[in-house]
C-alpha positions in Angstrom: 5.3 42.6 -33.0 3.4 42.1 -29.7 1.7 38.8 -29.4 -0.1 39.1 -26.1 -2.4 41.8 -24.7 -0.8 44.5 -22.5 -2.6 45.4 -19.2 -3.7 49.0 -19.0 -1.6 49.4 -15.8 1.5 49.0 -18.0 0.7 52.0 -20.1 2.2 55.5 -19.2 2.3 58.9 -20.8 5.6 60.6 -20.7 7.1 63.9 -22.0 9.5 63.1 -24.8 12.2 65.4 -23.6 12.4 63.4 -20.3 13.8 60.4 -22.1 17.3 60.7 -23.6 18.3 58.0 -26.1 21.8 56.6 -26.5 22.3 58.7 -29.6 21.6 61.9 -27.6 18.2 62.5 -29.1 14.9 62.3 -27.1 12.0 59.9 -27.4 10.6 61.7 -30.5 13.5 60.1 -32.5 11.6 56.8 -32.3 8.6 55.9 -34.4 5.3 54.5 -33.3 5.7 50.8 -32.8 9.5 51.1 -32.0 10.9 49.6 -28.9 12.9 51.2 -26.1 15.0 49.0 -23.8 15.6 50.8 -20.5 18.4 49.7 -18.2 17.2 52.0 -15.4 13.9 53.8 -14.6 13.2 57.0 -16.6 10.2 59.4 -16.8 8.0 57.1 -14.7 8.9 54.0 -16.6 10.6 51.1 -14.9 13.6 49.4 -16.4 12.6 46.9 -19.1 11.2 46.9 -22.6 8.7 49.5 -23.7 7.0 50.2 -27.0 5.9 53.6 -28.4 2.1 53.3 -28.7 1.3 56.9 -29.9 2.5 60.5 -29.9 0.1 63.3 -28.9 0.0 66.9 -27.6 0.0 70.1 -29.5 3.6 69.5 -30.7 3.6 65.7 -30.5 5.8 66.1 -27.4 4.1 63.4 -25.3 4.3 59.7 -25.9 2.1 56.9 -24.7 4.4 54.0 -23.8 3.5 50.3 -23.2 5.5 48.0 -21.1 6.3 44.8 -23.1 7.5 41.5 -21.6 10.4 40.4 -23.7 8.7 37.0 -24.1 5.9 38.8 -26.0 8.2 40.1 -28.8 8.7 38.2 -32.0 11.4 39.4 -34.3 10.1 40.3 -37.7 12.3 39.5 -40.7 14.2 42.6 -41.8 14.0 44.4 -38.5 
């Protein structure tokens, strides 16, 4: 859960197929609200923690991603 507002400059829209997850799938494998921890830049996102904000496009093939400072994340029980 994010506890602080995220500046608009830290929001990007990416094509899901441009981001490959560790399991070999692309970004569409994550749900809205899930986090992605990048160790290197990908698809216009810098290394760091990102959250899937929304999917859109005719085939839901684009994602709006928010940069999230690690200090803003509070672990929820059961996650």
